[in-house]
C-alpha positions in Angstrom: -59.1 114.6 -76.3 -56.5 112.1 -77.4 -55.7 108.5 -76.9 -53.2 109.1 -74.1 -55.6 111.0 -71.9 -58.4 108.5 -72.6 -56.2 105.6 -71.7 -55.5 107.1 -68.3 -59.0 108.3 -67.5 -60.5 104.8 -67.3 -61.7 103.6 -63.8 -59.0 102.4 -61.4 -55.3 103.1 -61.2 -53.5 103.1 -64.6 -49.8 102.8 -65.1 -47.4 104.5 -67.6 -44.4 102.3 -67.9 -41.2 104.1 -68.7 -38.3 103.0 -70.9 -35.0 104.8 -70.0 -31.4 103.6 -70.1 -30.0 106.0 -67.5 -30.8 109.1 -65.5 -28.8 112.1 -64.4 -29.5 111.3 -60.7 -28.9 107.5 -60.7 -26.5 107.0 -63.6 -26.9 103.8 -65.7 -30.1 101.9 -65.1 -30.5 99.6 -68.0 -28.0 100.5 -70.7 -29.1 97.7 -73.0 -32.8 98.5 -72.8 -34.6 97.5 -75.9 -37.6 99.8 -76.4 -39.5 97.5 -78.7 -39.2 94.5 -76.5 -40.0 96.4 -73.3 -43.0 98.2 -74.8 -44.4 94.8 -76.0 -44.0 93.3 -72.6 -45.5 96.3 -70.8 -48.5 96.0 -73.1 -48.9 92.3 -72.3 -49.0 92.8 -68.5 -51.5 95.7 -68.5 -49.7 99.1 -68.9 -52.1 101.8 -70.0 -49.3 103.7 -71.9 -45.6 103.7 -72.4 -43.2 106.6 -71.8 -40.0 106.7 -73.8 -37.1 109.0 -73.0 -35.9 110.6 -76.2 -33.2 112.8 -74.7 -29.5 111.8 -74.9 -29.0 112.7 -71.3 -31.1 109.6 -70.5 -29.5 107.5 -73.3 -32.5 108.0 -75.5 -33.4 109.1 -79.1 -36.5 109.5 -81.2 -35.4 106.1 -82.8 -36.4 104.5 -79.5 -39.8 106.1 -79.8 -40.2 104.6 -83.3 -39.0 101.2 -82.1 -41.6 101.2 -79.3 -44.3 102.2 -81.8 -43.4 99.2 -84.0 -44.1 96.9 -81.1 -47.2 98.1 -79.4 -50.5 99.9 -80.1 -50.5 101.5 -76.6 -50.4 105.3 -76.4 -46.7 106.5 -76.3 -45.5 109.5 -74.3 -42.4 111.2 -75.6 -40.4 112.4 -72.7 -37.7 115.0 -72.9 -37.0 118.7 -72.5 -39.0 120.3 -75.2 -39.3 124.0 -75.7 -39.9 124.6 -79.5 -43.0 123.9 -81.4 -41.0 122.5 -84.4 -39.8 119.6 -82.2 -43.3 118.2 -81.9 -43.9 117.2 -85.5 -40.9 114.9 -85.4 -42.2 113.3 -82.2 -45.5 112.7 -83.8 -43.9 111.2 -86.9 -41.9 108.9 -84.7 -45.1 107.5 -83.1 -45.8 109.7 -80.1 -49.4 110.2 -78.8 -48.4 112.6 -76.1 -45.5 114.9 -75.1 -44.2 116.0 -71.7 -44.1 119.7 -70.9 -42.0 120.7 -67.9 -43.3 123.9 -66.3 -40.0 124.3 -64.5 -38.4 125.1 -67.8 -41.1 127.0 -69.7 -43.0 130.2 -69.3 -46.8 130.3 -69.7 -46.7 131.7 -73.2 -44.4 128.9 -74.4 -46.6 126.3 -72.8 -49.6 127.7 -74.5 -47.9 127.6 -77.9 -46.7 124.1 -77.3 -50.1 122.9 -76.2 -51.8 124.5 -79.2 -49.3 123.0 -81.6 -49.6 119.6 -79.9 -53.4 119.7 -80.3 -53.0 120.5 -84.0 -50.8 117.4 -84.4 -53.1 115.2 -82.4 -50.8 115.0 -79.4 -51.9 115.2 -75.8 -49.7 117.1 -73.4 -48.7 115.9 -70.0 -48.0 119.1 -68.1 -45.7 118.5 -65.2 -45.6 120.3 -61.9 -43.6 119.7 -58.8 -44.6 122.5 -56.4 -47.7 124.5 -55.5 -46.9 127.4 -57.9 -46.4 125.1 -60.8 -49.6 123.3 -60.1 -51.5 126.6 -60.0 -50.0 127.4 -63.4 -51.0 124.0 -64.8 -54.6 124.5 -63.7 -54.7 128.1 -65.0 -53.3 126.9 -68.4 -56.2 124.4 -68.5 -54.0 121.4 -68.8 -56.1 118.3 -69.2 -53.4 115.9 -68.0 -51.3 117.1 -65.1 -48.3 115.2 -63.8 -47.1 115.7 -60.2 -43.4 114.8 -59.8 -42.1 113.7 -56.5 -38.6 114.3 -57.6 -37.1 117.8 -57.4 -35.3 118.2 -60.7 -32.8 120.6 -59.2 -31.7 118.4 -56.2 -33.0 115.0 -57.5 -34.5 114.4 -54.0 -37.8 112.5 -53.7 -40.6 113.9 -51.5 -43.7 111.7 -51.7 -45.5 113.5 -48.9 -45.3 116.8 -50.9 -46.3 115.0 -54.0 -49.4 113.5 -52.4 -50.4 116.8 -51.0 -50.3 118.3 -54.5 -52.2 115.4 -56.0 -55.0 116.1 -53.5 -55.3 119.7 -54.8 -55.7 118.9 -58.5 -59.3 119.6 -59.7 -61.2 116.4 -60.2 -62.0 117.2 -63.8 -58.3 116.7 -64.7 -56.4 113.5 -65.3 -53.7 113.3 -62.6 -50.4 111.3 -62.9 -48.2 110.7 -59.9 -44.6 110.6 -61.2 -41.5 109.2 -59.5 -40.8 107.6 -56.2 -43.2 104.6 -56.6 -41.6 101.2 -56.1 -44.3 99.2 -54.2 -47.9 98.4 -54.6 -48.6 100.3 -51.3 -47.0 103.4 -52.7 -49.0 103.2 -55.9 -52.2 102.5 -53.9 -51.6 105.6 -51.7 -51.3 107.7 -54.8 -54.5 106.2 -56.1 -56.4 106.9 -52.8 -55.1 110.4 -52.8 -56.7 111.1 -56.3 -54.1 110.0 -58.9 -55.6 108.4 -62.0 -52.3 106.9 -63.0 -48.7 106.4 -61.9 -45.6 106.8 -64.0 -42.9 104.3 -63.1 -39.5 104.3 -64.6 -36.4 103.6 -62.4 -38.2 100.9 -60.4 -38.9 99.0 -63.6 -35.5 99.5 -65.2 -33.7 98.3 -62.0 -35.9 95.2 -61.7 -34.6 91.8 -63.1 -37.8 91.5 -65.0 -39.4 95.0 -65.7 -42.7 93.6 -66.9 -43.1 91.3 -63.9 -42.4 94.3 -61.6 -45.0 96.4 -63.4 -47.6 93.6 -63.1 -46.8 93.4 -59.4 -47.3 97.2 -58.9 -50.7 97.4 -60.5 -52.2 94.0 -59.5 -55.1 93.7 -57.1 -56.2 92.9 -54.5 -53.9 94.5 -52.0 -53.2 92.2 -49.0 -53.8 93.3 -45.5 -52.6 91.5 -42.3 -54.7 92.8 -39.4 -54.6 92.4 -35.6 -50.8 93.1 -35.4 -49.5 93.8 -32.0 -45.7 93.1 -32.2 -42.9 94.6 -34.2 -41.7 91.1 -35.2 -45.1 90.3 -36.7 -45.1 93.5 -38.7 -41.7 92.6 -40.0 -42.9 89.1 -40.9 -46.0 90.5 -42.8 -43.7 92.9 -44.7 -41.2 90.2 -45.6 -44.1 88.0 -46.8 -45.2 90.8 -49.2 -48.3 92.2 -47.4 -49.3 95.7 -48.5 -51.4 96.9 -45.5 -50.6 96.5 -41.8 -53.7 96.7 -39.5 -53.6 97.7 -35.8 -56.8 97.2 -33.9 -57.3 100.0 -31.4 -60.9 99.2 -30.3 -61.3 98.4 -26.6 -63.4 95.2 -26.9 -60.9 93.1 -28.8 -58.4 90.7 -27.3 -56.0 91.6 -30.1 -55.9 95.3 -29.2 -52.6 97.0 -30.1 -50.9 99.5 -27.8 -50.8 101.8 -30.8 -49.9 102.1 -34.5 -46.4 100.5 -34.9 -43.9 101.7 -37.5 -44.1 100.0 -40.9 -41.6 99.9 -43.7 -42.3 102.2 -46.7 -43.4 99.2 -48.7 -46.6 99.1 -46.6 -49.4 101.4 -45.4 -50.5 101.4 -41.8 -54.2 101.0 -40.9 -55.7 102.1 -37.6 -58.8 100.1 -36.9 -61.4 101.8 -34.7 -65.0 101.1 -33.6 -67.4 103.9 -32.9 -65.0 106.8 -33.1 -61.6 107.6 -34.4 -58.7 107.9 -32.0 -55.1 107.4 -33.1 -54.7 107.8 -36.8 -52.4 106.1 -39.3 -51.9 106.2 -43.1 -55.5 104.9 -43.3 -58.3 104.4 -40.8 -60.7 101.5 -40.9 -63.8 102.6 -39.1 -66.8 100.5 -37.9 -69.9 101.7 -36.2 -70.7 100.3 -32.7 -73.8 98.1 -32.3 -74.7 96.2 -29.0 -71.3 97.0 -27.5 -69.4 95.5 -30.5 -68.4 96.6 -34.0 -71.1 96.8 -36.7 -70.9 94.3 -39.6 -69.4 96.6 -42.3 -67.1 99.6 -42.1 -65.3 102.2 -44.3 -61.7 102.9 -45.1 -60.7 106.5 -44.7 -57.8 108.6 -45.7 -57.6 112.0 -43.9 -61.3 111.6 -43.0 -62.4 111.0 -46.6 -64.0 107.7 -47.5 -61.8 105.8 -50.1 -63.2 102.3 -49.9 -65.9 100.2 -48.1 -65.2 97.3 -45.9 -67.5 94.3 -46.3 -67.2 92.2 -43.2 -69.2 89.6 -41.3 -71.3 90.3 -38.2 -69.3 90.3 -34.9 -68.5 86.6 -34.1 -71.2 85.4 -36.5 -71.5 83.6 -39.8 -73.0 85.3 -42.8 -74.0 83.1 -45.8 -74.5 86.2 -47.9 -71.0 87.6 -47.2 -69.4 87.1 -50.6 -72.6 87.9 -52.5 -72.9 91.3 -50.6 -69.3 92.1 -51.3 -69.6 91.2 -55.0 -72.6 93.5 -55.4 -71.0 96.4 -53.5 -70.0 99.5 -55.6 -66.6 101.1 -55.7 -63.4 99.8 -54.0 -64.1 96.9 -51.7 -62.0 95.6 -48.8 -63.1 92.1 -48.2 -62.8 91.0 -44.5 -64.1 88.4 -42.3 -63.3 84.7 -42.1 -60.5 84.8 -44.7 -57.6 82.3 -44.4 -54.8 80.9 -46.4 -57.2 78.1 -47.4 -60.1 80.1 -48.7 -58.7 83.5 -49.8 -58.2 82.5 -53.4 -61.8 81.3 -53.7 -63.0 84.5 -52.1 -60.9 86.7 -54.5 -62.2 84.8 -57.5 -65.8 85.3 -56.4 -65.6 89.0 -55.4 -62.6 90.6 -57.2 -62.0 93.0 -54.3 -59.6 95.9 -54.1 -58.1 94.4 -50.9 -58.4 91.4 -48.7 -58.1 91.5 -44.9 -57.3 88.6 -42.5 -56.5 88.4 -38.8 -57.6 85.6 -36.5 -56.9 82.8 -39.0 -53.2 83.9 -38.9 -52.7 83.6 -35.2 -51.4 81.2 -32.6 -53.3 83.2 -30.0 -55.1 86.6 -30.1 -52.6 89.2 -31.2 -49.8 86.8 -31.8 -49.2 85.9 -35.5 -48.0 82.6 -36.8 -45.4 83.7 -39.4 -45.9 80.5 -41.5 -49.6 81.2 -41.8 -49.0 84.9 -42.7 -46.7 83.8 -45.5 -49.2 81.2 -46.7 -52.0 83.7 -46.7 -50.0 86.4 -48.6 -48.8 83.9 -51.1 -52.3 82.5 -51.7 -53.7 86.0 -52.2 -50.9 87.0 -54.5 -51.2 83.8 -56.5 -54.9 84.2 -57.1 -54.2 85.5 -60.6 -53.1 89.1 -60.8 -55.9 91.5 -61.7 -54.6 94.4 -63.7 -56.0 97.3 -65.7 -57.4 96.2 -69.1 -58.6 92.8 -67.9 -62.2 93.6 -68.5 -64.7 96.6 -68.1 -66.4 94.8 -65.2 -63.1 94.2 -63.4 -61.8 97.7 -64.0 -65.2 99.2 -62.9 -64.9 97.5 -59.5 -61.8 99.7 -58.8 -63.6 103.0 -59.6 -63.8 105.8 -57.0 -66.4 105.3 -54.3 
């Protein structure tokens, strides 16, 4: 298989950064976009590949593809509405490593012809589906890389719930790309936990004052969780500070027990924290066993009952001198919890390189009541610990592999 697929198939969540000047649904996004400069900057901050619109409806041409090729060695995806095999040779000459094939516009015979010709030219094919019937076709056509678009290309409406449901159904031997509708780290992480190998981000980058900085933000780790939330105003403060995960403790033994899972903005994911058994659910569930009437030391993070990460914590109300060492040696995604504060979270991140960090009591004025200044300091410290992005090193990327 080709460079494009291989770049997306590495452990952890990869990102395809898109260059487009306008879109039919949103109008002008970045009319003066310079494909060469953007491709170089996306490469610098950790993109796995770059997508270039070559269709005039998006303000693009094949010259943009050639310009991007001159500025980066990353795999390039040529994006447009392709239906003829003779179009592919020009895309390859202009620097493409992969081509987008929209199942909405193509019958199976045409897709097979395009995939065969692409393979002859050394191009991968990103075969895009946006409903269950198209996904079934993509699988039946043996597409190695399948894109699942949250945007309905007829109505331009975004439906991330439907997208995530389709991502869950893609066979695990395919590379899966979640396309459209991703503008926050939490949204990208949710796609990752659902089974996406990569996200394709275009409009959110093109609208940002600094597209490369926005990309770095979307793919950086660790995620930041504020736990023990009991009040709407504290949820709002955590969101404003830039936290990605909002935790609501529903176990009976804690003084910071929430009345339930509160609403969170779409820039965050809600996490219901349970001990012993699962009650009310949220976007994610953090589950601990029960030992001696209290929570066990470590737990798991679940999405729809499936384990997606492990939670490395400290024993209930006890110290643990091996805490960071145990977390550092754990396999898969690690949520580091227990004793974290604005003062020590950077050191802990440097030692462990976790997928997410989780703090609660150190951010309070009293149990269940957050000090907004401490919340801001904690989130800022975690975010300023040095963004960890794909491509940093094999060891770092491996820590973000599937559990």
